[in-house]
TIVO-2410 file (N, C-alpha, C; in nm, 3 decimals):
# residues 126
REC num residu      c1      c2      c3 atome chaine
REC   1      M   1.105   2.783   0.733     N      A
REC   1      M   1.213   2.650   0.728    CA      A
REC   1      M   1.333   2.717   0.678     C      A
REC   2      G   1.449   2.685   0.754     N      A
REC   2      G   1.580   2.739   0.720    CA      A
REC   2      G   1.634   2.666   0.607     C      A
REC   3      Y   1.749   2.731   0.563     N      A
REC   3      Y   1.829   2.664   0.454    CA      A
REC   3      Y   1.858   2.524   0.465     C      A
REC   4      L   1.921   2.472   0.595     N      A
REC   4      L   1.970   2.351   0.613    CA      A
REC   4      L   1.848   2.250   0.617     C      A
REC   5      P   1.730   2.282   0.688     N      A
REC   5      P   1.630   2.187   0.676    CA      A
REC   5      P   1.573   2.163   0.531     C      A
REC   6      K   1.569   2.270   0.461     N      A
REC   6      K   1.524   2.249   0.320    CA      A
REC   6      K   1.628   2.182   0.240     C      A
REC   7      L   1.753   2.180   0.260     N      A
REC   7      L   1.851   2.108   0.190    CA      A
REC   7      L   1.851   1.974   0.233     C      A
REC   8      A   1.831   1.943   0.358     N      A
REC   8      A   1.821   1.804   0.397    CA      A
REC   8      A   1.685   1.736   0.348     C      A
REC   9      A   1.584   1.806   0.328     N      A
REC   9      A   1.452   1.749   0.281    CA      A
REC   9      A   1.480   1.728   0.126     C      A
REC  10      A   1.529   1.812   0.058     N      A
REC  10      A   1.556   1.802  -0.083    CA      A
REC  10      A   1.646   1.677  -0.107     C      A
REC  11      A   1.753   1.666  -0.021     N      A
REC  11      A   1.833   1.546  -0.043    CA      A
REC  11      A   1.783   1.419  -0.016     C      A
REC  12      M   1.674   1.410   0.079     N      A
REC  12      M   1.610   1.306   0.135    CA      A
REC  12      M   1.533   1.251   0.011     C      A
REC  13      I   1.455   1.357  -0.041     N      A
REC  13      I   1.370   1.329  -0.155    CA      A
REC  13      I   1.450   1.272  -0.274     C      A
REC  14      G   1.557   1.342  -0.297     N      A
REC  14      G   1.642   1.278  -0.417    CA      A
REC  14      G   1.697   1.154  -0.385     C      A
REC  15      L   1.722   1.125  -0.270     N      A
REC  15      L   1.773   0.981  -0.241    CA      A
REC  15      L   1.651   0.884  -0.252     C      A
REC  16      L   1.530   0.914  -0.214     N      A
REC  16      L   1.413   0.821  -0.228    CA      A
REC  16      L   1.394   0.810  -0.361     C      A
REC  17      L   1.397   0.912  -0.446     N      A
REC  17      L   1.349   0.895  -0.579    CA      A
REC  17      L   1.454   0.803  -0.654     C      A
REC  18      F   1.589   0.813  -0.616     N      A
REC  18      F   1.696   0.727  -0.666    CA      A
REC  18      F   1.681   0.576  -0.630     C      A
REC  19      C   1.651   0.557  -0.513     N      A
REC  19      C   1.655   0.422  -0.440    CA      A
REC  19      C   1.513   0.347  -0.453     C      A
REC  20      S   1.420   0.411  -0.456     N      A
REC  20      S   1.284   0.329  -0.424    CA      A
REC  20      S   1.186   0.352  -0.525     C      A
REC  21      N   1.225   0.403  -0.643     N      A
REC  21      N   1.137   0.416  -0.752    CA      A
REC  21      N   1.011   0.510  -0.713     C      A
REC  22      V   1.029   0.624  -0.629     N      A
REC  22      V   0.934   0.709  -0.583    CA      A
REC  22      V   0.879   0.793  -0.706     C      A
REC  23      T   0.749   0.779  -0.721     N      A
REC  23      T   0.690   0.850  -0.846    CA      A
REC  23      T   0.619   0.976  -0.799     C      A
REC  24      S   0.580   0.988  -0.663     N      A
REC  24      S   0.511   1.111  -0.637    CA      A
REC  24      S   0.526   1.131  -0.481     C      A
REC  25      V   0.533   1.237  -0.418     N      A
REC  25      V   0.527   1.262  -0.286    CA      A
REC  25      V   0.448   1.397  -0.262     C      A
REC  26      L   0.356   1.388  -0.181     N      A
REC  26      L   0.282   1.508  -0.142    CA      A
REC  26      L   0.266   1.510   0.017     C      A
REC  27      C   0.305   1.622   0.071     N      A
REC  27      C   0.296   1.651   0.215    CA      A
REC  27      C   0.214   1.766   0.242     C      A
REC  28      N   0.114   1.749   0.325     N      A
REC  28      N   0.022   1.853   0.378    CA      A
REC  28      N   0.111   1.945   0.452     C      A
REC  29      S   0.082   2.084   0.449     N      A
REC  29      S   0.147   2.177   0.509    CA      A
REC  29      S   0.112   2.197   0.647     C      A
REC  30      G   0.013   2.139   0.687     N      A
REC  30      G  -0.026   2.134   0.830    CA      A
REC  30      G   0.043   2.031   0.902     C      A
REC  31      S   0.081   2.049   1.042     N      A
REC  31      S   0.148   1.951   1.112    CA      A
REC  31      S   0.088   1.934   1.249     C      A
REC  32      Y   0.133   1.809   1.318     N      A
REC  32      Y   0.081   1.785   1.451    CA      A
REC  32      Y   0.212   1.771   1.524     C      A
REC  33      S   0.191   1.788   1.657     N      A
REC  33      S   0.312   1.782   1.752    CA      A
REC  33      S   0.310   1.666   1.831     C      A
REC  34      E   0.416   1.637   1.902     N      A
REC  34      E   0.434   1.509   1.974    CA      A
REC  34      E   0.339   1.523   2.083     C      A
REC  35      G   0.263   1.409   2.110     N      A
REC  35      G   0.161   1.402   2.204    CA      A
REC  35      G   0.032   1.436   2.155     C      A
REC  36      D   0.009   1.480   2.037     N      A
REC  36      D  -0.115   1.507   1.979    CA      A
REC  36      D  -0.190   1.387   1.968     C      A
REC  37      P  -0.337   1.371   1.988     N      A
REC  37      P  -0.403   1.268   1.972    CA      A
REC  37      P  -0.395   1.198   1.826     C      A
REC  38      F  -0.374   1.289   1.735     N      A
REC  38      F  -0.384   1.239   1.585    CA      A
REC  38      F  -0.257   1.156   1.567     C      A
REC  39      A  -0.148   1.158   1.650     N      A
REC  39      A  -0.038   1.081   1.628    CA      A
REC  39      A  -0.068   0.928   1.672     C      A
REC  40      T  -0.159   0.910   1.766     N      A
REC  40      T  -0.202   0.780   1.794    CA      A
REC  40      T  -0.295   0.735   1.697     C      A
REC  41      S  -0.392   0.806   1.636     N      A
REC  41      S  -0.478   0.769   1.534    CA      A
REC  41      S  -0.405   0.731   1.399     C      A
REC  42      L  -0.301   0.825   1.367     N      A
REC  42      L  -0.222   0.797   1.255    CA      A
REC  42      L  -0.158   0.658   1.260     C      A
REC  43      A  -0.094   0.625   1.393     N      A
REC  43      A  -0.016   0.501   1.393    CA      A
REC  43      A  -0.110   0.384   1.388     C      A
REC  44      Y  -0.230   0.396   1.432     N      A
REC  44      Y  -0.346   0.286   1.420    CA      A
REC  44      Y  -0.363   0.264   1.269     C      A
REC  45      V  -0.400   0.369   1.202     N      A
REC  45      V  -0.427   0.383   1.047    CA      A
REC  45      V  -0.310   0.309   0.968     C      A
REC  46      L  -0.194   0.362   1.003     N      A
REC  46      L  -0.084   0.296   0.930    CA      A
REC  46      L  -0.042   0.149   0.946     C      A
REC  47      E  -0.058   0.116   1.078     N      A
REC  47      E  -0.039  -0.026   1.114    CA      A
REC  47      E  -0.146  -0.105   1.035     C      A
REC  48      D  -0.278  -0.068   1.056     N      A
REC  48      D  -0.378  -0.148   0.985    CA      A
REC  48      D  -0.364  -0.142   0.856     C      A
REC  49      L  -0.314  -0.042   0.775     N      A
REC  49      L  -0.304  -0.049   0.625    CA      A
REC  49      L  -0.194  -0.145   0.590     C      A
REC  50      E  -0.083  -0.142   0.681     N      A
REC  50      E   0.031  -0.246   0.639    CA      A
REC  50      E  -0.033  -0.388   0.657     C      A
REC  51      A  -0.095  -0.416   0.768     N      A
REC  51      A  -0.132  -0.543   0.803    CA      A
REC  51      A  -0.253  -0.597   0.707     C      A
REC  52      V  -0.340  -0.520   0.665     N      A
REC  52      V  -0.456  -0.563   0.598    CA      A
REC  52      V  -0.441  -0.565   0.456     C      A
REC  53      T  -0.393  -0.453   0.382     N      A
REC  53      T  -0.367  -0.431   0.253    CA      A
REC  53      T  -0.320  -0.554   0.165     C      A
REC  54      P  -0.219  -0.606   0.202     N      A
REC  54      P  -0.147  -0.703   0.139    CA      A
REC  54      P  -0.237  -0.835   0.128     C      A
REC  55      K  -0.329  -0.855   0.230     N      A
REC  55      K  -0.397  -0.976   0.236    CA      A
REC  55      K  -0.539  -0.945   0.166     C      A
REC  56      R  -0.573  -0.825   0.135     N      A
REC  56      R  -0.692  -0.791   0.082    CA      A
REC  56      R  -0.699  -0.823  -0.071     C      A
REC  57      K  -0.808  -0.886  -0.126     N      A
REC  57      K  -0.814  -0.915  -0.269    CA      A
REC  57      K  -0.798  -0.793  -0.325     C      A
REC  58      G  -0.711  -0.773  -0.448     N      A
REC  58      G  -0.696  -0.658  -0.504    CA      A
REC  58      G  -0.587  -0.566  -0.440     C      A
REC  59      H  -0.541  -0.596  -0.327     N      A
REC  59      H  -0.435  -0.522  -0.248    CA      A
REC  59      H  -0.481  -0.368  -0.238     C      A
REC  60      D  -0.604  -0.347  -0.209     N      A
REC  60      D  -0.658  -0.207  -0.208    CA      A
REC  60      D  -0.746  -0.196  -0.074     C      A
REC  61      F  -0.707  -0.104   0.023     N      A
REC  61      F  -0.782  -0.095   0.135    CA      A
REC  61      F  -0.791   0.034   0.187     C      A
REC  62      F  -0.913   0.087   0.239     N      A
REC  62      F  -0.930   0.213   0.320    CA      A
REC  62      F  -0.971   0.186   0.442     C      A
REC  63      N  -0.919   0.283   0.533     N      A
REC  63      N  -0.975   0.267   0.682    CA      A
REC  63      N  -0.972   0.400   0.742     C      A
REC  64      T  -1.024   0.384   0.871     N      A
REC  64      T  -1.052   0.519   0.957    CA      A
REC  64      T  -1.001   0.464   1.092     C      A
REC  65      S  -0.933   0.562   1.163     N      A
REC  65      S  -0.906   0.537   1.296    CA      A
REC  65      S  -1.035   0.534   1.394     C      A
REC  66      P  -1.041   0.449   1.500     N      A
REC  66      P  -1.163   0.441   1.582    CA      A
REC  66      P  -1.158   0.549   1.697     C      A
REC  67      Y  -1.072   0.625   1.699     N      A
REC  67      Y  -1.048   0.728   1.802    CA      A
REC  67      Y  -1.123   0.851   1.772     C      A
REC  68      P  -1.232   0.898   1.822     N      A
REC  68      P  -1.320   1.012   1.792    CA      A
REC  68      P  -1.258   1.147   1.823     C      A
REC  69      N  -1.156   1.153   1.910     N      A
REC  69      N  -1.086   1.276   1.942    CA      A
REC  69      N  -1.002   1.338   1.841     C      A
REC  70      A  -0.963   1.247   1.755     N      A
REC  70      A  -0.872   1.293   1.637    CA      A
REC  70      A  -0.861   1.185   1.532     C      A
REC  71      F  -0.960   1.196   1.433     N      A
REC  71      F  -0.976   1.088   1.339    CA      A
REC  71      F  -0.851   1.087   1.239     C      A
REC  72      A  -0.828   0.990   1.190     N      A
REC  72      A  -0.725   0.968   1.085    CA      A
REC  72      A  -0.775   0.879   0.983     C      A
REC  73      Y  -0.758   0.915   0.850     N      A
REC  73      Y  -0.815   0.832   0.742    CA      A
REC  73      Y  -0.698   0.782   0.648     C      A
REC  74      G  -0.708   0.668   0.601     N      A
REC  74      G  -0.593   0.625   0.520    CA      A
REC  74      G  -0.646   0.522   0.409     C      A
REC  75      H  -0.555   0.512   0.324     N      A
REC  75      H  -0.562   0.449   0.196    CA      A
REC  75      H  -0.441   0.381   0.164     C      A
REC  76      A  -0.423   0.258   0.117     N      A
REC  76      A  -0.299   0.199   0.068    CA      A
REC  76      A  -0.348   0.109  -0.040     C      A
REC  77      A  -0.267   0.084  -0.133     N      A
REC  77      A  -0.281  -0.013  -0.260    CA      A
REC  77      A  -0.151  -0.056  -0.311     C      A
REC  78      C  -0.148  -0.169  -0.361     N      A
REC  78      C  -0.042  -0.225  -0.416    CA      A
REC  78      C  -0.085  -0.273  -0.572     C      A
REC  79      N   0.009  -0.280  -0.662     N      A
REC  79      N   0.003  -0.342  -0.783    CA      A
REC  79      N  -0.061  -0.472  -0.772     C      A
REC  80      Q  -0.172  -0.517  -0.842     N      A
REC  80      Q  -0.248  -0.629  -0.812    CA      A
REC  80      Q  -0.160  -0.765  -0.846     C      A
REC  81      N  -0.041  -0.739  -0.930     N      A
REC  81      N   0.036  -0.848  -0.974    CA      A
REC  81      N   0.139  -0.883  -0.863     C      A
REC  82      L   0.150  -0.803  -0.757     N      A
REC  82      L   0.243  -0.832  -0.655    CA      A
REC  82      L   0.202  -0.946  -0.559     C      A
REC  83      T   0.291  -1.023  -0.510     N      A
REC  83      T   0.259  -1.125  -0.400    CA      A
REC  83      T   0.216  -1.059  -0.289     C      A
REC  84      T   0.161  -1.139  -0.174     N      A
REC  84      T   0.123  -1.084  -0.060    CA      A
REC  84      T   0.248  -1.019   0.004     C      A
REC  85      S   0.353  -1.101   0.004     N      A
REC  85      S   0.483  -1.051   0.066    CA      A
REC  85      S   0.545  -0.942   0.006     C      A
REC  86      D   0.538  -0.929  -0.121     N      A
REC  86      D   0.599  -0.815  -0.194    CA      A
REC  86      D   0.521  -0.689  -0.183     C      A
REC  87      C   0.389  -0.709  -0.149     N      A
REC  87      C   0.307  -0.596  -0.130    CA      A
REC  87      C   0.332  -0.552   0.010     C      A
REC  88      A   0.347  -0.633   0.110     N      A
REC  88      A   0.376  -0.595   0.243    CA      A
REC  88      A   0.513  -0.518   0.253     C      A
REC  89      T   0.609  -0.580   0.169     N      A
REC  89      T   0.733  -0.506   0.173    CA      A
REC  89      T   0.743  -0.374   0.117     C      A
REC  90      C   0.658  -0.366   0.008     N      A
REC  90      C   0.642  -0.220  -0.062    CA      A
REC  90      C   0.589  -0.135   0.029     C      A
REC  91      L   0.476  -0.173   0.101     N      A
REC  91      L   0.409  -0.087   0.203    CA      A
REC  91      L   0.500  -0.016   0.328     C      A
REC  92      V   0.589  -0.125   0.356     N      A
REC  92      V   0.684  -0.098   0.475    CA      A
REC  92      V   0.783   0.025   0.423     C      A
REC  93      D   0.812  -0.009   0.299     N      A
REC  93      D   0.918   0.095   0.231    CA      A
REC  93      D   0.853   0.232   0.219     C      A
REC  94      T   0.727   0.231   0.180     N      A
REC  94      T   0.653   0.359   0.164    CA      A
REC  94      T   0.616   0.427   0.280     C      A
REC  95      K   0.590   0.334   0.382     N      A
REC  95      K   0.565   0.418   0.520    CA      A
REC  95      K   0.684   0.459   0.563     C      A
REC  96      A   0.804   0.407   0.561     N      A
REC  96      A   0.935   0.469   0.588    CA      A
REC  96      A   0.975   0.596   0.507     C      A
REC  97      A   0.940   0.591   0.389     N      A
REC  97      A   0.967   0.708   0.311    CA      A
REC  97      A   0.863   0.810   0.336     C      A
REC  98      L   0.739   0.786   0.383     N      A
REC  98      L   0.649   0.894   0.421    CA      A
REC  98      L   0.692   0.970   0.545     C      A
REC  99      F   0.749   0.896   0.636     N      A
REC  99      F   0.794   0.966   0.761    CA      A
REC  99      F   0.936   1.022   0.737     C      A
REC 100      G   1.005   0.983   0.653     N      A
REC 100      G   1.131   1.046   0.608    CA      A
REC 100      G   1.108   1.170   0.541     C      A
REC 101      T   1.001   1.191   0.475     N      A
REC 101      T   0.990   1.304   0.390    CA      A
REC 101      T   0.886   1.407   0.447     C      A
REC 102      C   0.776   1.350   0.511     N      A
REC 102      C   0.657   1.430   0.549    CA      A
REC 102      C   0.644   1.405   0.700     C      A
REC 103      Q   0.743   1.420   0.780     N      A
REC 103      Q   0.734   1.397   0.926    CA      A
REC 103      Q   0.639   1.491   0.986     C      A
REC 104      N   0.564   1.437   1.079     N      A
REC 104      N   0.466   1.523   1.154    CA      A
REC 104      N   0.356   1.593   1.078     C      A
REC 105      R   0.334   1.559   0.953     N      A
REC 105      R   0.223   1.608   0.870    CA      A
REC 105      R   0.083   1.561   0.900     C      A
REC 106      I  -0.014   1.638   0.892     N      A
REC 106      I  -0.149   1.594   0.908    CA      A
REC 106      I  -0.201   1.506   0.785     C      A
REC 107      G  -0.124   1.508   0.680     N      A
REC 107      G  -0.155   1.445   0.553    CA      A
REC 107      G  -0.040   1.425   0.463     C      A
REC 108      S  -0.045   1.313   0.399     N      A
REC 108      S   0.043   1.288   0.288    CA      A
REC 108      S   0.021   1.183   0.202     C      A
REC 109      R   0.088   1.181   0.092     N      A
REC 109      R   0.072   1.067   0.000    CA      A
REC 109      R   0.214   1.028  -0.072     C      A
REC 110      L   0.245   0.910  -0.076     N      A
REC 110      L   0.367   0.878  -0.128    CA      A
REC 110      L   0.334   0.762  -0.219     C      A
REC 111      V   0.377   0.770  -0.347     N      A
REC 111      V   0.356   0.665  -0.434    CA      A
REC 111      V   0.481   0.614  -0.494     C      A
REC 112      L   0.503   0.474  -0.476     N      A
REC 112      L   0.615   0.410  -0.533    CA      A
REC 112      L   0.570   0.336  -0.663     C      A
REC 113      H   0.654   0.270  -0.734     N      A
REC 113      H   0.627   0.224  -0.852    CA      A
REC 113      H   0.510   0.116  -0.837     C      A
REC 114      D   0.514   0.042  -0.727     N      A
REC 114      D   0.412  -0.080  -0.727    CA      A
REC 114      D   0.315  -0.052  -0.598     C      A
REC 115      C   0.322   0.050  -0.529     N      A
REC 115      C   0.236   0.075  -0.413    CA      A
REC 115      C   0.226   0.198  -0.382     C      A
REC 116      A   0.129   0.237  -0.286     N      A
REC 116      A   0.092   0.374  -0.239    CA      A
REC 116      A   0.025   0.372  -0.107     C      A
REC 117      I   0.080   0.475  -0.036     N      A
REC 117      I  -0.005   0.502   0.105    CA      A
REC 117      I  -0.045   0.663   0.100     C      A
REC 118      R  -0.175   0.673   0.137     N      A
REC 118      R  -0.208   0.823   0.161    CA      A
REC 118      R  -0.296   0.829   0.299     C      A
REC 119      Y  -0.266   0.922   0.377     N      A
REC 119      Y  -0.355   0.951   0.512    CA      A
REC 119      Y  -0.366   1.090   0.518     C      A
REC 120      E  -0.468   1.117   0.585     N      A
REC 120      E  -0.531   1.248   0.587    CA      A
REC 120      E  -0.609   1.275   0.728     C      A
REC 121      Q  -0.631   1.383   0.760     N      A
REC 121      Q  -0.703   1.424   0.895    CA      A
REC 121      Q  -0.855   1.441   0.843     C      A
REC 122      Y  -0.886   1.419   0.723     N      A
REC 122      Y  -1.015   1.441   0.679    CA      A
REC 122      Y  -1.051   1.310   0.599     C      A
REC 123      A  -1.181   1.276   0.564     N      A
REC 123      A  -1.216   1.173   0.483    CA      A
REC 123      A  -1.203   1.206   0.330     C      A
REC 124      F  -1.150   1.122   0.259     N      A
REC 124      F  -1.120   1.140   0.117    CA      A
REC 124      F  -1.158   1.025   0.036     C      A
REC 125      D  -1.172   1.033  -0.090     N      A
REC 125      D  -1.205   0.921  -0.178    CA      A
REC 125      D  -1.101   0.931  -0.294     C      A
REC 126      D  -1.013   0.847  -0.292     N      A
REC 126      D  -0.923   0.847  -0.407    CA      A
REC 126      D  -0.980   0.797  -0.531     C      A
***
């Protein structure tokens, strides 16, 4: 990675920390390319996490993509004191921050003050 991309990534992380109360960002060093079946699996997992987690009792949800050629595994959680709407908003912000800092990574975890999303190419248990 050249100097400019590293500087841009550092600036993005700094901006996220300032604006969104980001408490932790972890990006897997492995990546996927455009057209990779993992991208389809990841899109499914993240959409499902955003849709289901806020409505789930306790705002805590694990899922797995249904596509056997490239599984993706996900987990999202919100502070139990958040409303359904606030949890949904927090997860939208978290997903945007994930793609801003861990673009095309096969795994990542981003924790905001009141919610978190993690996805991986392998099964995990938080």
